[in-house]
C-alpha positions as CSV (number, residue, x, y, z in Angstrom):
1,X,-38.5,-124.3,22.0
2,X,-36.0,-122.3,24.0
3,X,-36.9,-118.8,25.1
4,X,-34.6,-116.0,24.0
5,X,-35.3,-114.2,27.3
6,X,-34.6,-116.1,30.4
7,X,-37.4,-116.3,33.0
8,X,-36.9,-115.3,36.5
9,X,-35.3,-118.1,38.6
10,X,-38.1,-117.9,41.2
11,X,-40.5,-119.4,38.7
12,X,-38.7,-122.7,38.7
13,X,-40.1,-123.8,42.1
14,X,-43.2,-121.6,42.3
15,X,-46.2,-123.4,43.8
16,X,-49.2,-123.4,41.5
17,X,-52.7,-122.5,42.8
18,X,-55.1,-125.4,42.2
19,X,-58.6,-124.1,42.1
20,X,-61.6,-126.3,42.8
21,X,-63.6,-127.6,39.9
22,X,-66.8,-125.7,38.9
23,X,-69.8,-127.7,40.2
24,X,-71.1,-128.3,36.6
25,X,-67.8,-130.3,36.0
26,X,-68.4,-132.7,38.8
27,X,-68.9,-136.3,37.6
28,X,-72.5,-137.4,37.4
29,X,-71.7,-140.4,39.7
30,X,-70.1,-138.1,42.4
31,X,-73.2,-138.2,44.6
32,X,-73.4,-134.4,44.4
33,X,-77.0,-133.2,44.3
34,X,-78.2,-131.0,41.4
35,X,-79.0,-128.2,43.8
36,X,-75.7,-128.1,45.5
37,X,-74.4,-124.7,46.6
38,X,-70.7,-124.2,46.1
39,X,-69.3,-121.9,48.8
40,X,-65.6,-121.9,47.6
41,X,-64.1,-119.3,45.3
42,X,-66.0,-116.4,46.8
43,X,-69.1,-117.4,44.7
44,X,-72.5,-116.1,45.7
45,X,-75.3,-118.6,45.2
46,X,-77.8,-115.8,45.2
47,X,-76.3,-114.1,42.1
48,X,-75.3,-110.5,41.7
49,X,-77.0,-107.8,43.7
50,X,-79.7,-105.8,41.8
51,X,-77.7,-102.7,42.6
52,X,-74.6,-104.2,41.0
53,X,-76.5,-105.1,37.9
54,X,-77.9,-101.5,37.7
55,X,-74.4,-100.1,38.1
56,X,-73.1,-102.5,35.3
57,X,-75.9,-101.4,33.0
58,X,-74.9,-97.8,33.6
59,X,-71.2,-98.5,33.2
60,X,-71.6,-100.3,29.9
61,X,-72.5,-97.0,28.3
62,X,-68.9,-95.8,29.1
63,X,-66.8,-98.9,28.1
64,X,-65.3,-96.8,25.3
65,X,-63.5,-94.6,27.8
66,X,-60.2,-95.5,29.4
67,X,-60.8,-96.8,32.9
68,X,-59.7,-94.9,36.0
69,X,-57.0,-97.2,37.2
70,X,-56.6,-95.2,40.4
71,X,-60.3,-95.3,41.3
72,X,-60.4,-91.5,42.0
73,X,-64.1,-91.2,42.9
74,X,-64.2,-94.5,44.9
75,X,-61.1,-93.6,46.9
76,X,-62.4,-90.1,47.6
77,X,-65.7,-91.4,48.8
78,X,-64.1,-94.1,50.9
79,X,-61.6,-91.6,52.4
80,X,-64.5,-89.4,53.5
81,X,-66.4,-92.4,55.0
82,X,-63.2,-93.6,56.8
83,X,-61.8,-90.2,57.8
84,X,-58.5,-90.9,56.0
85,X,-56.7,-89.4,53.1
86,X,-57.2,-91.0,49.6
87,X,-53.5,-91.5,49.4
88,X,-53.8,-93.9,52.4
89,X,-56.0,-96.3,50.5
90,X,-54.8,-99.1,48.2
91,X,-57.4,-100.8,46.0
92,X,-56.9,-103.8,43.8
93,X,-58.6,-106.4,41.7
94,X,-59.1,-108.7,44.7
95,X,-56.8,-109.6,47.6
96,X,-54.2,-111.3,45.3
97,X,-53.3,-108.1,43.6
98,X,-53.1,-106.1,46.9
99,X,-50.8,-108.9,48.3
100,X,-48.6,-108.5,45.3
101,X,-48.4,-104.7,45.8
102,X,-47.3,-105.4,49.4
103,X,-44.7,-107.9,48.2
104,X,-43.3,-105.4,45.7
105,X,-42.8,-103.0,48.5
106,X,-41.6,-105.4,51.3
107,X,-40.3,-108.8,50.0
108,X,-37.1,-109.9,48.5
109,X,-34.3,-112.4,49.0
110,X,-33.5,-112.8,52.7
111,X,-37.0,-111.7,53.8
112,X,-38.9,-114.2,55.9
113,X,-42.7,-114.5,55.6
114,X,-44.2,-116.4,58.5
115,X,-47.5,-118.3,57.7
116,X,-49.7,-120.8,59.3
117,X,-50.0,-124.3,58.0
118,X,-53.5,-123.3,56.8
119,X,-52.7,-120.0,55.2
120,X,-54.3,-118.4,52.2
121,X,-53.0,-120.2,49.1
122,X,-51.6,-117.0,47.6
123,X,-49.1,-116.3,50.5
124,X,-46.6,-119.0,49.4
125,X,-47.0,-118.2,45.8
126,X,-46.3,-114.4,46.2
127,X,-43.5,-115.1,48.8
128,X,-41.6,-117.4,46.4
129,X,-42.3,-115.2,43.4
130,X,-40.3,-112.4,45.1
131,X,-37.5,-114.7,46.3
132,X,-38.4,-114.4,50.0
133,X,-38.3,-117.3,52.4
134,X,-41.6,-119.0,53.4
135,X,-41.6,-120.0,57.1
136,X,-44.5,-122.4,57.7
137,X,-45.8,-122.9,61.3
138,X,-47.9,-126.0,62.1
139,X,-51.5,-125.4,63.2
140,X,-52.7,-125.9,66.7
141,X,-56.1,-127.3,67.1
142,X,-56.9,-126.6,63.4
143,X,-56.1,-122.9,63.9
144,X,-53.2,-120.5,63.7
145,X,-50.6,-120.9,66.5
146,X,-50.0,-117.2,67.0
147,X,-47.4,-117.6,69.8
148,X,-45.4,-120.0,67.6
149,X,-45.7,-117.7,64.6
150,X,-44.5,-114.8,66.6
151,X,-41.5,-116.8,67.9
152,X,-40.6,-117.8,64.3
């Protein structure tokens, strides 16, 4: 089925993030122990904090209200703690969203984004999504080669 609205050309070669499988999906014959602790995907083997659970219980009473997309109270509290203006803070739903905000402001065709061989998986995706050039630099001793990155 053909789309009546053409998609952005950057999507044609966009790398796709391949997340790891959830531990419960590992094959029984994989040798993985039942009590394995998965440390990928920013998961916490200890579960949510009791303070977070209490905050969620309180927040559920307000789910009928439109959420504060600018996080007014959180930004003001953080601004006081950090001695900055609330306007100097950008919050997002994880680092992926904040990286996309930066890309909206800074990336476009002709812009070079220099990354290490072992960079965060979202850097190449966001770079290509905005039509910028991804410049990969090989790692040195399994780490970032900062002088080579600066040179590129």
